[in-house]
N, C-alpha and C positions, 0 to 999 in steps of 0.2 A: 355434513360428513366430509372428511378429508378425501380428496381425489388423487389419483396417481397416473403416471405416464404408462400407457400400454407397453408391456414387456416385449411384444413381438416387433415393435418398431425398432429398426437399427439405431445404434447410438454412435454413429460416426462423428457427431458433433463433439465427442470427447477428444477427437484429434485436435480441435481448436482449443479445448480446455488444456491439452498438453502443451500447445504452443504458448499459451498465456502463462502457464506455470513455469515453463522453461525461461521465458522472457523475465519473469519475476526473479527467478533464481540467479540469472545472469546480472540483472540490475543490482540486486543486493550484494552479490559477490563483489561487484565493482564498487559498491559503496563501502563495505565493511573491511575490504583489504587494507585500507589505511589504518583501521584500528588495530589489526593484527600485527601490521608491520611497525606500529608506532614506537614500541620500545627501541627497535633498531634505528629508526629514523631520528628519534629524539636524541639518541646517543650520538649519532653522527653529526647532527646540526646543533647540539646543545640547546634544545628547546625544553622549556619548563611546561608544567601542567596547563598553565593559562594559555600559552602559545599553542599547545596541542588542541585545546578547546576550540580555538579560532580555526585551526586547520580542519578539525573534524567537521565544523559547521559551515565551512566556506562554500561547499557545493550547494548548500541550501539557499544561499543568497540568490543565485541565478535560478535554481530550481523553483523557488517561490515566485520570482518575477515572471517566469515563463509558464507557469501552470495555467492561468486563464487564457493567455494567447494560444497555448498548445490545445486547450479544449476547443477554442473557436476554430482553429485550423482543422481539428479533427472533425467537427461538425461540417466544415466546408469541403475537405478533401478526402475524408474517409480514413479508416484505420489502417489500410494496407500501405498507403504512400507514407503517411506520417510516421508509422512505426519503423518503416524501412530506413528512412532518413535519420531518425532520432537514434536508433540503436547503433547505426554506423558511426554517428557523431560521438556518442559517449564511449564507444570502444576505442576510438582514436584518442580521446582524452585520457583513457586508462593507460594506453601505451605511453603517452606523453609523461604521465605521473612517474614512470620508472626512470625518466631522464632528467628530473628536476635537479637544480643545483643550489637552490636557496628558498627562502620563505616566499618570495614573490612568485617564482615559477611554480612552486607547489600550489599557491592560491589560484593561479591561472589555470592550472590543470584541473583543480577541483571545480572551478567555475564552469569550464567546458563540460565536465561530467554533469553538472546540474542542468545545463541547458538541454542536453540530450535526454536525461532521465525525467524531465518534467512531463513527458507524454505518457509515462508507463501506466499509471493508475487510470487516467482518462481513457486510454486505449483499451485497457482490460475491462473496465466497467461498461464502456459503450459496446464492446464485443459481447460481453455477457448479455446485455439487453437485446442485441441483435440475434444471437445464436441459441439462446437457451429458453425453454418454457419457464414462465414465472414460478412454477412449482419446483424448479431446480436452481433458482436464482442464488439462494444463500449457499448451496452446496458448491455450485460453479465458482462463486466468488471466493469461498473458503479454500477451494483447491488452488486457485491461482495465487491467493493471498498467502497460503502456506509456503509458497516459494521463498518468502522472506526468511522464514525460520530454517527452512532446509538449506538455503544458501549459507547461513551463518553456521549451522550445525556441521555440514559437510565441508564448507569452505574454510572454516577457521583452522582445523587441524592440518588441512592440506596446504593452505597458505603459510601457516606456521612452519610446516616441514620445508617448504620452498625457501622461506626466509632464512632458516637455519642452514640449509645445505647449498643454496645458490645465491643468497643475498636478497635484500628487500626489493632492489630494482627489477630483477628478473621475475619476481612474483607478480608484479603489475603486468608485465608482458603476457605471462601465462594466463592471467584471469581475463585479459582482453580477447583472446582467441575465440572463446565460445560465442561471444557477441557477433563476430563476423560470420560464423557458421549459422547462427540463428537467422540472421538477415537473409541469407540464401534460401533457407527453408520457408520463411514467412512469405517472401516475395513469389516463390514458386507455387505454394499450396493455398495461401489464404485468399478467399473471396467471400462476398456476402452470400447468405444461403440461397438467394434468388439466382445467383450466377455461378454457384459452385458445381462443377461437373462431377465430382466424386460423391456427392450427396444423393441418396436415393429420393425418388419422388415422394415416397411415403413419409420419410423423415422431414423432407423440406416442408411438406404440408403441415405436419405437426408443429414445427418450429414457427411457421408463419401464423398459425391460428392460435398459438398459446403463449407466445412470448410476452404478451401484455396481459395475460390472464383473461382474454376475451374469446368470443366464440367465432370470430371471423378473422380473415387475414389482415395483417397490419403492415404498413410501409416500413421498410428498413430505415433505421437512422442515417444510413449512408446512401439511401436511394436517391436517384436523380429526381429533379423537380424543385419546387419552391424550398428555398432554404431560409431559416429564420435570420433576421437581422441580428448579427452577433452581439453588438454592443447594446442594442435595445433589449435583447434577451438578458443581458447581464443587469441592466437597469431594473427590469421586472423581477428578476430572481432575487436581487438584493433587498427588495422591499417585502419579502415574504418571511414570516416568522419561522416556518418549518425549515427553510433554507438555512437560517442562522442556527436553528437547533441542531441539525445534523452536522453543520460546519464546526460549530464550537465543541460539540461532543467529540468529533474526530480529533480536534485539537488537544482536548484533555487526554485522550488515549495516546496521541502521538508523542507527547512529552515523555511518557514512561518508555514508549517504543525506542525513541532516540537515546534516551538515558542508557538503556542496556546495550543498544547497538554500538554506541560510541565507546562506552566506558567499562563494560563487563570484563573484557580481557585484562584491562589495566587494574581493575578492582581485584580480581583473582590473583594477579601478580603481587598486588600490594599486601595480600595475605600470606606471602612467602612462597608462592608456587613459582616454578619455572615456566617458561613460555610454552612448552609443549604440554604440560599438565593443564595450564590455564586454557590452552586451545581445546583440549579434550573436554574439560568440564564446562566450557562454553557451549560445546556441542549438545550436551545432554538436555539442558532446558529448552533449547531450540528444537530438538527433535520431539520432545514432549509437547511443545507449543504447536508444532505442525500437526501432530496427531489429534490434539484437543481441538484445534480450530476446525479441521475437516469434520470431526465427529459432531461438534456442536453446530456447525453449519447444516449438516444433514439433519440433525435433530430439529433445528429451527424450521426447516422446510416441512418436516413431518408433522409438526405440531400445529402449523398454520393452514387454514383453508384459503382458497383463492380470495374469498371475501375478506378474510382477516389481513391477508397480504395487502390488498388494495386499501384497507382502513389503517394501515401503518402499525398493526399490532406487534410487529417485530421489535418495536421499541422496548417492550417489556424484557425481552431477551438481552437486548443491548444494556439496559440499566442493571440487570442482574449480574452480568459479568463485570460491569464497572464496580459494583459493590464488592465483589470478591477481590478485585485488584488492591483493595486497601490493605490487605495483609502484607503488603510490601514493607510496612513498618516493622514487621517482626525481624527482618534482616538486621536491624540495628542492635538487637539484644541477643542474637544467637551466636554461639561459638563453633558449633559443629559444622564442618564443611558439608556433610550429608544433608543436614536440615536446611542449611542455607541454599544449596542447590535445589532442594525439593521446593522451597518457598519460591525461589526465582522461577522455577519451572511452571508452577501453578500461576503465578502472576503474569509470566510471559504468555502462557496459553490463553488466559483470559483477555490479555491486551490484544493478542492476535485475533481472537473471536470477536471482540468489540470492533476492531477495525474492519473485518470482513462483514459482520452483520449490520454495522452502521452504513457501509456502502450498499449492501443489499436493501436496507431500509430506504436509502435515498432513491434507488431504482424503483422501489415499490411506490414511492410517493410521486415521482415524476410522471406526468400525464402525457406529455408529448415526447417521444423518443428522439426527435430531431434536435432537441436542446440538451441531450444527455452529456455530450462532451463538454459544453460550456458549464453545465451545472457541476460536473465533477471537477473541472478546472477550478471553480470557486471552492468546492469542498476541500481539495487538497492545498489550495493556496492558504486558506484559513488554518487548516490543520498543521501545516508545516511552519506557519508563523509561530505556533507554539513549539513545534519540534526544534526549530533553529535555536531556541533559548536553552534547551536542555544540555547540550554539550558545554556551552559557554558558562552557564550557571553552575553546572557540576564542577567544571574546572576551577572556577573561583572558590567554590565551597571547599574543595579538596586542598587547594593552595592555602587558604586561610586557616583551615581547621586541622590539616594533615590527616583527614579521615573522610571516608565516604558516608558516614552515618547520617550527616545532615542532608545529603543528596536525595534521600528517599522521602523526606517530609513534603516537598512540593508535589512529588508524584502521587502521594496518598491524597492530598488535598484536591488535586485535579480530578482524581478518579471519582471522588465523592460529588464533586461539582458536575462532572459529566453525566452521572446517573440522574441528577436532578434536571439537567438541561434536556436530556433526551425524552424524559417523561413529560415535561411541561411544555416543550416548544415544537413538537413534531406531530401535532394533532390534525393537520390539514394538508390536503394534496399540494404538490408543487406545480404551479400553473405555468404554461408557456405564454409567449406574446400573443399568439393568435387566440388562445383560449381566454386570456385576460381581456382582450378587446371585445370578443364575443360576449363575455359576461357583462361588460360595461354597456354594450348595446342593448342586451336583453333587459338590463336594469332600467334603461331609459324608456323602454317600450311601454 
């Protein structure tokens, strides 16, 4: 029978959920502002669609390279220090974007953004593993993950307004300010549950006893003591089928995610809308996606017992929403703006849910929380290797065909592939170095 968290226990851990959510909002606002300002930027510098595709994807080059190292640093130094440094760095890169003078300086600014933002998802997922009972894992993941859609929904019309009234350069300065404010809040308030002064003893006990779905207290992933050998952990993780299953599935999701994040405003403009209308209509599917993601994350937690969580049964939910994403192909044959926005909303909601639930599934399968950062660094390294291709491939398809219709075919195919991968390749726990050695020793006995 499904168990629940006692209602009498305080829920101050939700303050941490709010910090993770706001970090994600800021991160994605600083990613997508380039897409919103793109029409103005391309007009000033005379860049075509193919050039914009390279600009859109440039931050992913360093983002991908630094994902695994950032996960290793996270396991070594903890979320508080790593996030403080990283958010400060990407906020500075955002300010610099407003001062670029040519393609080279634009690429450099986007590369700096990628270095800083490489820590975002590993920090969030490791913090979820540290701070939340396993029974709340998908919900907590969905809440922070919904920050992506909220950032696009609210940020798109606001940045569009700033571009129209103050110019695209000042729009980047404005979007950098929240990052600096977040750093001050994070450094002041965030600690591990074991060390947090504003957490009640009752809630601390609940977190420590239930964050791995076990009946006794577990060590924090950031706790002092023996640390796993980082690169040895990578070597062990890369040999496991379940690691490849969640990583490749995340990649199949991420292609569609970056397709919409980079090109949706331009797609709507291509249908004859002005920038302000495109900004408003971009907001609608993102708000729907945020609501769907949180609701589906809550539902996933509700449907699964602790035993089902440990067994990786969340894979069924991930595969289901992958299957729904295939309706993206309907966009190619629809003329009604209302129906197109409705289909995009459903697809984006399922895409967001897949991203959050697959991350929760990864946390479900990881046996030793001390390798959480490294494992998630690998997850997002693989997934963004898919994502980096979406803006570039889409740019060349649009340039060659003068239409977005062909851009949705790869996304539909990858959604189908993702459903197959997550159902067939995530059936075993993800083991850590220590556990693998122990199992080998036991096998020889």
